[in-house]
C-alpha positions in Angstrom: -5.5 45.2 -73.0 -5.2 42.3 -75.5 -3.1 39.3 -74.6 -1.4 37.0 -77.1 -0.6 34.2 -74.7 -1.7 30.7 -75.7 -1.1 27.0 -75.2 -2.1 26.1 -78.7 0.8 24.3 -80.4 0.1 25.9 -83.8 0.4 29.4 -82.2 3.7 28.3 -80.6 4.8 27.3 -84.1 4.1 30.9 -85.4 6.0 32.4 -82.5 9.0 30.2 -83.5 8.7 31.3 -87.1 8.4 34.9 -86.0 11.5 34.6 -83.8 13.7 33.2 -86.6 12.4 35.5 -89.5 11.8 38.9 -87.8 15.2 40.3 -88.7 14.9 39.3 -92.3 11.3 40.6 -92.7 12.4 43.9 -91.0 14.8 44.5 -93.9 11.6 44.7 -96.1 10.0 47.1 -93.6 7.6 44.3 -92.4 6.8 43.4 -88.8 5.2 40.5 -87.1 2.2 41.7 -85.1 -0.8 40.2 -83.4 -2.7 43.6 -83.2 -2.9 45.8 -86.2 -3.8 49.6 -86.0 -6.2 49.9 -88.9 -7.3 53.5 -88.5 -9.6 55.6 -90.7 -8.3 58.8 -89.2 -5.4 59.2 -86.8 -4.0 62.4 -85.3 -0.7 63.4 -86.9 2.4 62.0 -85.2 0.3 60.3 -82.6 -1.3 57.0 -81.5 -4.5 58.9 -80.7 -7.2 59.9 -83.2 -10.9 60.5 -83.9 -11.5 57.2 -85.8 -9.2 54.5 -84.7 -9.5 50.7 -84.3 -7.5 47.6 -83.5 -7.8 44.5 -85.7 -6.7 41.0 -84.9 -7.0 37.5 -86.3 -8.6 34.9 -84.0 -8.5 31.1 -84.1 -11.4 29.0 -82.7 -9.6 28.6 -79.3 -9.5 32.4 -79.1 -5.7 32.5 -79.8 -4.6 35.5 -81.7 -2.7 34.7 -84.9 0.5 36.7 -85.8 0.8 38.2 -89.3 3.0 40.6 -91.3 2.4 44.3 -92.0 4.2 47.7 -92.1 4.9 49.2 -88.6 1.8 50.1 -86.7 2.7 53.7 -85.8 3.6 55.0 -89.2 0.9 52.8 -90.8 2.1 53.2 -94.4 -0.9 53.1 -96.8 -1.7 53.4 -100.5 -4.2 56.3 -101.2 -6.3 55.4 -104.3 -9.7 56.2 -105.8 -12.5 53.9 -104.8 -13.2 53.3 -108.5 -9.8 51.7 -108.8 -10.6 49.0 -106.2 -12.6 45.8 -107.0 -14.9 43.7 -104.9 -17.0 40.6 -105.6 -20.7 40.8 -105.0 -23.7 38.6 -105.4 -26.3 39.7 -107.9 -30.1 39.4 -107.6 -29.9 36.4 -109.9 -27.6 34.6 -107.4 -24.4 35.0 -109.4 -21.0 36.5 -108.6 -19.8 39.6 -110.3 -16.7 41.9 -109.8 -17.6 45.5 -109.5 -15.7 48.7 -108.6 -15.7 49.7 -104.9 -17.3 53.1 -105.7 -20.2 51.2 -107.2 -20.5 49.0 -104.2 -20.7 52.0 -101.9 -23.2 53.7 -104.2 -25.5 50.7 -104.2 -24.6 49.5 -100.7 -28.2 48.7 -99.8 -28.7 46.5 -102.9 -25.6 44.4 -102.1 -26.1 44.2 -98.4 -28.8 41.8 -97.0 -30.9 43.1 -94.1 -30.6 46.9 -94.8 -32.9 49.2 -96.9 -32.2 49.0 -100.6 -31.8 52.8 -101.0 -28.8 53.1 -98.7 -25.9 54.9 -100.3 -22.5 54.8 -98.5 -20.5 56.8 -101.0 -19.1 60.2 -100.2 -21.7 61.6 -102.6 -19.7 64.8 -103.4 -20.7 65.9 -106.9 -17.9 65.5 -109.4 -15.5 64.0 -106.7 -13.7 60.8 -106.9 -13.6 59.3 -103.4 -10.2 58.4 -102.0 -9.7 55.4 -99.7 -6.6 54.2 -97.9 -5.3 50.6 -98.3 -2.7 48.7 -96.3 -1.4 45.3 -97.3 -0.7 42.4 -95.0 0.6 38.9 -95.3 -1.0 36.1 -93.2 0.8 32.8 -92.9 -1.8 30.4 -91.3 -0.7 27.2 -89.5 -2.6 24.2 -90.7 -3.0 20.6 -89.4 -2.6 17.3 -91.2 -5.9 18.0 -93.2 -4.4 21.2 -94.6 -7.1 23.4 -93.0 -7.6 26.0 -90.3 -10.5 28.3 -89.4 -9.8 32.0 -88.6 -11.9 35.2 -88.2 -10.8 38.8 -88.1 -11.9 40.9 -85.2 -12.3 44.7 -84.9 -12.1 46.8 -81.7 -13.3 50.4 -82.2 -12.3 53.1 -79.7 -15.2 55.3 -80.7 -18.0 52.7 -80.1 -19.3 52.8 -76.5 -22.6 51.0 -77.0 -24.1 48.4 -79.4 -26.7 50.9 -80.4 -24.2 53.6 -81.6 -21.5 51.9 -83.7 -18.6 53.9 -85.2 -18.3 52.0 -88.4 -19.7 49.5 -90.8 -17.2 46.7 -91.0 -17.0 44.0 -93.7 -15.0 41.6 -95.8 -14.9 40.8 -99.5 -13.4 37.7 -101.2 -13.9 35.7 -104.3 -17.2 34.3 -103.1 -18.9 37.6 -102.2 -19.0 40.6 -99.8 -20.6 40.9 -96.4 -21.0 43.7 -93.9 -22.0 44.2 -90.3 -21.6 46.8 -87.5 -18.8 47.2 -85.0 -19.6 47.2 -81.3 -18.3 48.3 -77.8 -16.2 45.2 -77.5 -14.1 43.0 -79.9 -16.4 42.2 -82.8 -15.9 39.3 -85.1 -16.0 40.1 -88.9 -17.6 37.0 -90.3 -18.0 36.0 -93.9 -21.6 36.3 -95.1 -22.9 33.3 -97.0 -26.2 33.1 -98.9 -28.1 29.8 -99.4 -28.6 29.3 -103.1 -32.2 29.3 -104.5 -33.9 26.0 -105.3 -33.4 26.6 -109.1 -29.6 26.2 -108.6 -28.6 29.8 -109.1 -25.3 30.3 -107.3 -21.7 31.1 -107.6 -20.5 31.5 -111.2 -20.2 34.0 -113.9 -23.3 36.2 -113.9 -25.4 38.8 -115.6 -25.4 42.5 -114.9 -26.2 43.3 -111.3 -29.8 44.0 -110.3 -29.1 47.7 -109.6 -29.5 48.2 -113.3 -32.6 46.1 -113.7 -36.3 46.9 -113.6 -36.9 45.8 -110.1 -40.2 47.6 -109.3 -42.4 45.6 -106.8 -45.2 44.0 -108.7 -47.8 45.1 -106.1 -47.4 48.8 -107.1 -49.4 50.6 -109.8 -47.3 51.1 -113.0 -48.4 54.8 -112.8 -46.1 55.2 -109.8 -43.1 54.3 -112.0 -44.4 56.8 -114.6 -44.5 59.5 -111.9 -41.0 58.7 -110.8 -39.6 59.0 -114.3 -41.4 62.4 -114.6 -39.8 63.6 -111.5 -36.3 62.2 -112.3 -35.7 60.9 -115.9 -32.5 59.2 -114.7 -34.4 56.9 -112.3 -33.8 53.5 -114.0 -35.1 51.3 -111.2 -36.9 51.2 -107.9 -33.7 51.8 -105.9 -33.3 55.1 -107.7 -36.8 56.0 -106.8 -36.1 55.3 -103.1 -33.1 57.6 -103.3 -35.4 60.3 -104.8 -37.9 59.8 -101.9 -35.1 60.0 -99.4 -33.8 63.3 -101.0 -37.2 65.0 -101.1 -38.5 63.9 -97.7 -37.7 67.2 -96.0 -39.7 69.3 -98.5 -42.2 66.9 -100.2 -44.6 64.2 -99.1 -45.8 61.0 -100.6 -49.1 62.7 -101.6 -47.1 64.9 -104.1 -46.8 61.9 -106.4 -50.6 61.9 -106.7 -52.9 63.6 -109.2 -54.3 66.1 -106.6 -50.9 67.7 -105.8 -50.3 69.4 -109.1 -46.8 67.7 -109.3 -47.7 64.1 -109.9 -49.2 62.1 -112.8 -52.9 62.4 -113.4 -53.4 58.6 -113.3 -51.8 58.2 -109.9 -54.6 57.9 -107.4 -54.5 58.4 -103.7 -54.9 54.6 -103.3 -51.7 54.1 -105.4 -49.8 56.5 -103.1 -51.1 54.7 -100.0 -50.0 51.3 -101.5 -46.5 52.8 -102.1 -46.2 54.0 -98.6 -47.1 50.6 -97.3 -44.4 48.9 -99.4 -41.6 51.4 -98.6 -42.3 51.6 -94.9 -43.2 47.9 -94.5 -46.5 48.9 -92.9 -49.5 46.7 -92.3 -52.8 47.2 -94.1 -54.2 50.6 -93.1 -57.8 51.0 -94.4 -58.3 54.2 -92.4 -55.8 56.1 -94.6 -58.5 56.4 -97.3 -62.0 57.8 -96.9 -65.2 56.3 -98.5 -64.4 58.1 -101.8 -60.9 56.7 -101.9 -59.2 60.0 -101.0 -56.6 60.7 -98.3 -58.1 60.7 -94.9 -57.0 62.8 -91.9 -55.3 59.7 -90.5 -53.1 59.5 -93.6 -52.4 63.3 -93.5 -51.3 62.9 -89.8 -49.0 60.0 -90.6 -47.4 61.9 -93.5 -46.8 65.0 -91.5 -44.5 63.0 -89.2 -42.7 61.2 -92.1 -39.0 60.8 -91.9 -37.4 60.0 -95.3 -34.4 58.5 -93.6 -36.5 55.8 -92.1 -37.3 53.8 -95.3 -37.8 50.1 -94.5 -38.0 48.5 -98.0 -35.4 45.9 -98.5 -35.7 43.6 -101.6 -33.2 41.1 -100.1 -35.8 40.0 -97.6 -38.0 39.1 -100.6 -35.4 36.9 -102.2 -35.4 33.1 -101.8 -32.0 33.2 -100.2 -31.2 33.3 -96.5 -27.9 34.6 -95.1 -25.6 33.2 -92.4 -22.3 34.2 -90.8 -19.4 31.8 -91.1 -15.8 31.5 -90.1 -13.0 31.9 -92.7 -11.8 28.4 -93.7 -8.3 28.4 -95.0 -7.3 25.4 -97.0 -3.9 24.6 -98.4 -4.3 24.3 -102.2 -2.9 20.8 -102.2 -5.6 19.6 -99.8 -8.7 21.2 -101.5 -11.7 19.1 -102.4 -12.9 18.9 -106.0 -15.8 21.2 -105.0 -13.4 23.8 -103.6 -11.3 23.7 -106.7 -14.3 24.6 -108.9 -14.5 28.1 -107.3 -13.4 30.8 -109.7 -10.6 33.2 -108.5 -11.6 36.8 -108.7 -9.9 40.2 -109.2 -9.9 41.8 -105.8 -8.5 45.0 -104.4 -6.2 47.0 -106.6 -4.8 46.1 -110.0 -1.4 45.3 -108.4 -2.9 42.4 -106.3 -3.8 40.2 -109.2 -6.4 37.4 -109.2 -6.8 34.5 -106.9 -8.7 32.7 -104.1 -6.2 33.4 -101.3 -7.0 37.0 -100.5 -9.5 38.9 -98.4 -10.2 42.7 -98.4 -11.5 43.9 -95.0 -13.0 47.4 -94.9 -14.3 50.1 -92.5 -17.0 52.5 -93.6 -17.3 55.4 -91.1 -20.8 55.9 -89.7 -22.1 59.2 -88.6 -22.6 58.9 -84.8 -24.8 61.1 -82.5 -22.5 63.2 -80.4 -21.4 61.6 -77.2 -18.2 61.3 -75.2 -15.9 58.9 -77.0 -12.5 57.5 -76.6 -9.7 58.3 -79.0 -6.9 56.6 -77.0 -5.5 53.1 -77.5 -3.6 50.8 -75.1 0.0 51.6 -75.8 2.0 48.5 -77.0 3.6 49.0 -79.7 2.2 42.2 -110.1 1.5 38.6 -110.2 -1.2 36.6 -108.7 -0.4 35.0 -105.3 -0.9 31.4 -106.5 1.8 32.0 -109.1 4.5 32.5 -106.5 6.4 29.3 -105.8 7.5 29.0 -102.2 8.8 25.7 -100.7 7.8 26.3 -97.1 4.6 28.4 -97.7 1.5 27.0 -99.4 -1.4 28.9 -101.0 -4.1 29.4 -98.4 -7.3 29.5 -100.4 -10.3 31.0 -98.5 -13.8 29.6 -98.4 -16.9 29.7 -96.1 -16.2 27.9 -92.8 -18.4 26.7 -89.9 -21.7 28.6 -89.6 -22.3 30.6 -86.5 -25.9 31.6 -87.1 -28.1 33.9 -89.1 -26.7 37.1 -90.5 -28.7 40.2 -89.3 -28.6 44.0 -89.1 -30.3 45.9 -86.3 -33.1 47.8 -88.1 -33.2 50.4 -85.3 -29.7 51.8 -86.0 -29.5 54.5 -88.6 -26.9 54.0 -91.3 -25.6 57.4 -92.5 -22.1 57.7 -93.9 -19.7 60.0 -91.9 -17.9 61.8 -94.7 -15.5 63.5 -92.3 -13.4 60.4 -92.3 -12.1 58.3 -95.2 -12.8 54.6 -95.7 -9.9 52.4 -94.9 -9.1 48.9 -96.3 -6.8 46.1 -95.2 -6.0 43.7 -98.0 -4.7 40.3 -96.8 -2.7 37.6 -98.7 -3.2 34.2 -97.1 -0.5 31.5 -97.1 -0.2 28.2 -95.2 2.6 26.8 -93.0 2.9 23.3 -91.8 5.8 23.5 -89.4 8.2 26.0 -87.7 10.4 26.6 -90.7 10.3 29.4 -93.3 13.3 29.4 -95.6 15.2 32.7 -96.2 14.3 32.5 -99.9 10.6 32.3 -99.0 10.8 35.2 -96.5 12.2 37.4 -99.3 9.6 36.1 -101.8 6.6 36.6 -99.4 7.9 40.1 -98.4 8.2 41.0 -102.1 4.7 39.7 -102.8 3.2 42.0 -100.0 5.3 45.1 -100.9 4.6 44.8 -104.6 0.9 45.5 -103.9 1.8 49.1 -103.0 3.2 49.6 -106.5 -0.2 50.1 -108.2 -0.5 51.9 -111.6 -3.4 53.9 -110.2 -1.6 54.9 -106.9 -2.3 58.5 -105.9 0.1 58.6 -103.0 2.0 56.0 -100.9 3.4 56.8 -97.5 2.5 57.5 -93.9 -0.5 59.8 -93.4 0.4 59.8 -89.7 3.9 61.3 -90.2 3.3 62.9 -93.6 6.3 61.1 -95.1 6.0 59.9 -98.6 7.5 56.7 -99.9 9.6 58.1 -102.7 10.6 54.6 -103.9 7.1 54.0 -105.1 5.8 55.8 -108.2 2.5 57.7 -107.6 0.6 60.5 -109.3 0.5 63.1 -106.5 3.3 64.9 -104.7 1.1 65.8 -101.8 -1.0 63.4 -99.7 -4.7 63.6 -100.8 -5.7 63.0 -97.2 -4.3 65.1 -94.3 -4.7 63.9 -90.7 -5.5 66.5 -88.0 -3.1 67.5 -85.3 -3.6 66.0 -81.8 -5.3 68.3 -79.3 -5.6 68.4 -75.5 -9.2 67.2 -76.1 -7.7 64.0 -77.6 -5.6 63.4 -74.5 -8.5 64.2 -72.1 -10.9 61.9 -73.9 -9.9 59.0 -71.6 -13.1 57.1 -70.8 -14.7 53.7 -70.4 -13.0 52.2 -73.4 -9.7 52.3 -71.6 -10.8 52.6 -67.9 -12.4 49.8 -65.9 -15.3 50.5 -63.6 -17.1 48.4 -60.9 -20.5 46.9 -61.6 -21.8 49.1 -58.8 -20.0 51.6 -56.5 -20.5 49.5 -53.4 -18.4 46.7 -54.8 -15.3 48.9 -54.3 -16.4 51.5 -51.7 -17.3 49.0 -48.9 -14.7 46.9 -47.1 -15.0 43.3 -48.4 -16.3 40.6 -46.1 
């Protein structure tokens, strides 16, 4: 299905490197691949599964870049709590801050431009520590005489048949921030998401506490609404918490219950306050008919509220910030060719504790989305502790990552519901980026790079390391659990029979193949 043929000289260089180093990397259980099986959930001992995807790395000329990882079929991963992963996010003040991945999931809406602020993508199981799977890959990138190259990861989901019903939220985090988008029916590019700094100069740097902990109530709302919120839920510290409360109560309560006439609300909350709140949260135009001449709820408001869906909240504070967002390529620059401006960027902790700190790593992730039931494919085409910039390798440079060429405005489709599918775990692919300038990679550098990749699996917080596909544990790596915390299901006949448009080609119309050609 995916071809790796290319006339690009730098891709030929990578093929030459792969040919001369494959045997030595194999001794470290690493393989050169140009398609990576980055699956949330695979069937046991099978290439099929209910949540599977292929990831590649693409150059600007559409060439696929080879990289190093554990074998695709066994797909050895590190199982670890989300709270033991780190990502870098942009705060409301325009600064960068490292936070735990569980906090990123909990406050997904606040950290993701273009989606409602209240969105929570965590597992949300009370008292549970969410477990995610992580695989580690090494990415040697061929650079030209300027020491640079642009690359973009791509994701192909076997469960996404249409643009309107994606299987997963896909994203990438690195030392300059975290962005997310949706997968699609074809090969979707996973761009970096860049914000344009505010005019006051706020931008990348060491920042204050993220805005999820700040008092971010819209100034257009009556302060009595906040008072009512705290009465209903004393733990509500900010407007985002209030939106979560509205979302939770939507099935049994209405907006009017926050008002004085309901018996639940605060005496000082008027019907006009409640109407103003509804307009803000649902991004509605002025609606004078919602109040009668005495300022009380009209029949028009009552009719609107009766059809209210709490999952359809539209409020998004990111649209009210002074920043705009755009998608860009990944620009990989050899550390010896960086500009003074690039050198100013601060390396961040990213991923697990074992991956250290630096600017030459990217953490790609897939958050399963709950899809309406439809016929899906679960078959794939069958082809089979120190920071990175501290490692000294003669034939491999440090490939620091920055924002590359812009490809346009970053957007989310507001018509697609974003609800986490908790039947499948989140999966993460952590990449270490290096640069190569010619077709040589010394044996010493092969061993050093392989050790750098494999060392990442030896994290002090590891729950379990091994293949969830085969159930075989890697006993050479110390971990806290004897049993895998995630168990993949067995393949069924339904898996085999789910062959559909994702792996079958169809004519544009039946007459194109049923009539004899002229």
